[in-house]
NUROLO-794809 format. One line per 2 residues: number of its first residue (from 1); for each residue x, y, z of C-alpha. Coordinates in nm, 2 decimals. Example, Ala and Ser with C-alpha at 12.3 -4.5 7.8 and 13.67 -1.06 7.14 Angstrom:
! NUROLO-794809
1> 1.23,-0.45,0.78 ~ 1.37,-0.11,0.71
END
This chain:
! NUROLO-794809
1> -1.64,1.09,-3.24 ~ -1.32,0.93,-3.21
3> -1.17,1.21,-3.02 ~ -1.47,1.23,-2.81
5> -1.43,0.83,-2.71 ~ -1.05,0.91,-2.62
7> -1.11,1.19,-2.40 ~ -1.39,0.97,-2.23
9> -1.13,0.67,-2.19 ~ -0.87,0.93,-2.05
11> -1.17,1.03,-1.78 ~ -1.22,0.66,-1.70
13> -0.86,0.59,-1.65 ~ -0.82,0.87,-1.43
15> -1.12,0.78,-1.21 ~ -1.00,0.40,-1.19
17> -0.63,0.51,-1.10 ~ -0.76,0.76,-0.81
19> -0.99,0.46,-0.68 ~ -0.72,0.23,-0.71
21> -0.49,0.39,-0.52 ~ -0.74,0.50,-0.24
23> -0.82,0.13,-0.19 ~ -0.46,0.03,-0.18
25> -0.40,0.27,0.11 ~ -0.70,0.11,0.31
27> -0.60,-0.24,0.24 ~ -0.24,-0.16,0.35
29> -0.38,0.00,0.68 ~ -0.65,-0.28,0.72
31> -0.37,-0.54,0.68 ~ -0.16,-0.39,0.94
33> -0.46,-0.36,1.20 ~ -0.49,-0.74,1.14
35> -0.13,-0.81,1.24 ~ -0.18,-0.58,1.53
37> -0.48,-0.75,1.66 ~ -0.31,-1.08,1.66
39> -0.01,-0.95,1.86 ~ -0.25,-0.79,2.12
41> -0.45,-1.12,2.13 ~ -0.17,-1.37,2.15
43> 0.11,-1.17,2.32 ~ -0.06,-0.94,2.55
45> 0.05,-0.62,2.39 ~ -0.15,-0.32,2.34
47> -0.07,-0.17,2.01 ~ -0.35,0.07,1.90
49> -0.51,0.01,1.56 ~ -0.45,0.23,1.29
51> -0.68,0.44,1.07 ~ -0.64,0.59,0.75
53> -0.57,0.96,0.78 ~ -0.76,1.11,0.49
55> -0.61,1.46,0.53 ~ -0.24,1.30,0.52
57> -0.07,1.23,0.19 ~ -0.04,0.86,0.06
59> 0.32,0.87,0.15 ~ 0.26,1.00,0.50
61> 0.00,0.72,0.55 ~ 0.24,0.46,0.41
63> 0.52,0.58,0.64 ~ 0.29,0.56,0.94
65> 0.23,0.21,0.90 ~ 0.58,0.11,0.81
67> 0.68,0.27,1.13 ~ 0.40,0.07,1.32
69> 0.52,-0.25,1.17 ~ 0.89,-0.18,1.27
71> 0.77,-0.10,1.60 ~ 0.58,-0.44,1.64
73> 0.92,-0.63,1.48 ~ 1.14,-0.46,1.76
75> 0.89,-0.55,2.05 ~ 0.93,-0.93,1.92
77> 1.31,-0.92,1.96 ~ 1.32,-1.08,2.30
79> 1.04,-1.33,2.21 ~ 1.22,-1.43,1.88
81> 1.55,-1.51,2.05 ~ 1.38,-1.70,2.34
83> 1.20,-1.92,2.04 ~ 1.54,-1.96,1.87
85> 1.70,-2.11,2.18 ~ 1.40,-2.35,2.26
87> 1.33,-2.51,1.94 ~ 1.55,-2.70,1.67
89> 1.73,-2.48,1.45 ~ 1.60,-2.64,1.11
91> 1.25,-2.59,1.23 ~ 1.34,-2.22,1.35
93> 1.47,-2.15,0.98 ~ 1.15,-2.26,0.85
95> 0.90,-2.07,1.02 ~ 1.16,-1.75,1.04
97> 1.27,-1.79,0.66 ~ 1.11,-1.66,0.36
99> 0.76,-1.80,0.28 ~ 0.78,-2.02,-0.01
101> 0.43,-2.15,-0.02 ~ 0.15,-2.15,0.21
103> 0.14,-2.54,0.21 ~ 0.52,-2.55,0.32
105> 0.46,-2.31,0.60 ~ 0.14,-2.49,0.73
107> 0.36,-2.82,0.74 ~ 0.61,-2.66,0.96
109> 0.34,-2.52,1.19 ~ 0.21,-2.87,1.22
111> 0.56,-2.98,1.31 ~ 0.61,-2.72,1.56
113> 0.31,-2.79,1.73 ~ 0.35,-3.17,1.74
115> 0.72,-3.12,1.85 ~ 0.69,-2.84,2.11
117> 0.33,-2.84,2.22 ~ 0.45,-2.94,2.58
119> 0.77,-2.74,2.60 ~ 0.67,-2.40,2.45
121> 0.39,-2.22,2.66 ~ 0.20,-2.08,2.34
123> 0.25,-2.21,2.02 ~ 0.05,-1.93,1.86
125> 0.26,-1.67,2.05 ~ 0.56,-1.84,1.91
127> 0.44,-1.82,1.55 ~ 0.33,-1.44,1.56
129> 0.65,-1.37,1.72 ~ 0.89,-1.53,1.47
131> 0.71,-1.47,1.15 ~ 0.66,-1.12,1.23
133> 1.00,-1.06,1.35 ~ 1.16,-1.18,1.02
135> 0.88,-1.05,0.78 ~ 1.02,-0.80,0.51
137> 0.74,-0.60,0.42 ~ 0.83,-0.28,0.62
139> 1.14,-0.27,0.41 ~ 0.97,-0.35,0.09
141> 0.72,-0.08,0.13 ~ 0.99,0.17,0.21
143> 1.20,0.05,-0.10 ~ 0.88,0.09,-0.32
145> 0.83,0.43,-0.19 ~ 1.21,0.53,-0.23
147> 1.21,0.41,-0.58 ~ 0.88,0.60,-0.67
149> 0.99,0.94,-0.73 ~ 0.62,1.05,-0.81
151> 0.43,1.37,-0.70 ~ 0.14,1.11,-0.69
153> 0.26,1.02,-0.33 ~ 0.21,1.39,-0.22
155> -0.15,1.37,-0.27 ~ -0.40,1.37,0.04
157> -0.58,1.04,0.07 ~ -0.92,1.24,0.04
159> -0.82,1.40,-0.27 ~ -0.80,1.08,-0.47
161> -1.19,1.08,-0.44 ~ -1.21,1.44,-0.55
163> -1.51,1.48,-0.80 ~ -1.39,1.47,-1.17
165> -1.58,1.79,-1.23 ~ -1.35,1.96,-0.98
167> -1.04,1.83,-1.15 ~ -1.17,1.96,-1.49
169> -1.25,2.31,-1.33 ~ -0.88,2.32,-1.21
171> -0.75,2.24,-1.56 ~ -1.00,2.47,-1.74
173> -0.92,2.76,-1.51 ~ -0.54,2.74,-1.62
175> -0.63,2.66,-2.00 ~ -0.46,2.89,-2.25
177> -0.73,3.15,-2.37 ~ -0.85,3.12,-2.72
179> -0.82,2.74,-2.77 ~ -1.02,2.45,-2.75
181> -0.96,2.07,-2.74 ~ -0.89,1.92,-3.06
183> -0.83,2.28,-3.25 ~ -0.53,2.47,-3.34
185> -0.42,2.82,-3.24 ~ -0.37,3.07,-3.53
187> -0.01,2.99,-3.52 ~ -0.08,2.65,-3.58
189> 0.03,2.51,-3.25 ~ -0.18,2.26,-3.06
191> -0.42,2.36,-2.80 ~ -0.22,2.42,-2.47
193> -0.27,2.43,-2.10 ~ -0.07,2.64,-1.89
195> -0.07,2.61,-1.51 ~ -0.01,2.96,-1.35
197> 0.04,3.04,-1.00 ~ -0.15,2.78,-0.80
199> -0.32,2.77,-0.45 ~ -0.11,2.57,-0.19
201> -0.36,2.26,-0.25 ~ -0.16,1.93,-0.28
203> -0.39,1.86,-0.59 ~ -0.29,2.17,-0.77
205> 0.09,2.10,-0.66 ~ 0.05,1.76,-0.78
207> -0.08,1.90,-1.12 ~ 0.17,2.19,-1.13
209> 0.45,1.90,-1.08 ~ 0.33,1.67,-1.37
211> 0.20,1.90,-1.62 ~ 0.52,2.12,-1.69
213> 0.50,2.35,-1.96 ~ 0.19,2.38,-2.19
215> -0.04,2.11,-2.24 ~ -0.38,2.04,-2.39
217> -0.64,1.92,-2.15 ~ -0.69,1.61,-2.32
219> -0.31,1.53,-2.29 ~ -0.32,1.64,-1.93
221> -0.58,1.40,-1.86 ~ -0.36,1.12,-2.00
223> -0.05,1.24,-1.82 ~ -0.23,1.25,-1.48
225> -0.38,0.92,-1.52 ~ -0.04,0.76,-1.62
227> 0.14,0.94,-1.29 ~ -0.13,0.77,-1.08
229> -0.13,0.44,-1.26 ~ 0.26,0.43,-1.23
231> 0.23,0.47,-0.85 ~ -0.04,0.21,-0.83
233> 0.20,-0.03,-1.02 ~ 0.48,0.03,-0.79
235> 0.27,0.01,-0.47 ~ 0.07,-0.29,-0.54
237> 0.31,-0.57,-0.52 ~ 0.43,-0.50,-0.17
239> 0.08,-0.48,-0.09 ~ 0.01,-0.82,-0.26
241> 0.31,-0.96,-0.04 ~ 0.19,-0.80,0.29
243> -0.16,-0.96,0.21 ~ -0.03,-1.31,0.14
245> 0.19,-1.29,0.47 ~ -0.16,-1.20,0.68
247> -0.32,-1.48,0.52 ~ -0.04,-1.73,0.57
249> -0.02,-1.62,0.94 ~ -0.40,-1.65,0.97
251> -0.41,-1.98,0.83 ~ -0.13,-2.12,1.05
253> -0.33,-1.97,1.36 ~ -0.62,-2.20,1.23
255> -0.42,-2.49,1.20 ~ -0.30,-2.46,1.55
257> -0.65,-2.42,1.67 ~ -0.77,-2.70,1.47
259> -0.47,-2.94,1.62 ~ -0.57,-2.82,1.97
261> -0.95,-2.95,1.88 ~ -0.80,-3.27,1.79
263> -0.64,-3.36,2.11
END
């Protein structure tokens, strides 16, 4: 019974890890699209929105959004310099610097609006340009990808939703003959799973990379879940930072709208 419960737990961990990574990729792309829409609305740009490419790997999808963010930042270069020359150095430093808290940023935005509403053509345009130009999310995401030397990044996004039964079939098809989970072979060694020559599927390549040597199915499930959980742990903090940045920018835009309505 305990062994059976342990097996079920590994199954649940694997399912949760796959779903978490799948959702994370979509959150990254959704946050990027929010920034794209703000730019297109307030700066007159025409950046196309992104879509999660289900047949691309996790790494490829993340690299595409990093490239999009860097393109956006590059397009803000001239506008950022114009703003720096138009407002006080102290206030510029506040909105261009590292976000310490939502309240501090909103306070700086209020001051920006009160001080320069008659000087700068569009305060919203200024805010988007400067905050985006100095945001560190692209570098943070790239750093996370670089430090995560995990085969999990090679998985296609669509494969994160692969049916559990299909994964089990892959493992069982490559199971060492004559053994069953929780039993011992005639030589006294534990049940083992050997990945033989595998088709060129990224899922199978992923399993081959992490299940080096002979593994029991139960142990294979645990190792697979751990690998995906590690990828999620490394990639989630940059995503949280990105979401916080987007929410801060949206809150600041709302503050400017409210200020305009008061006047």
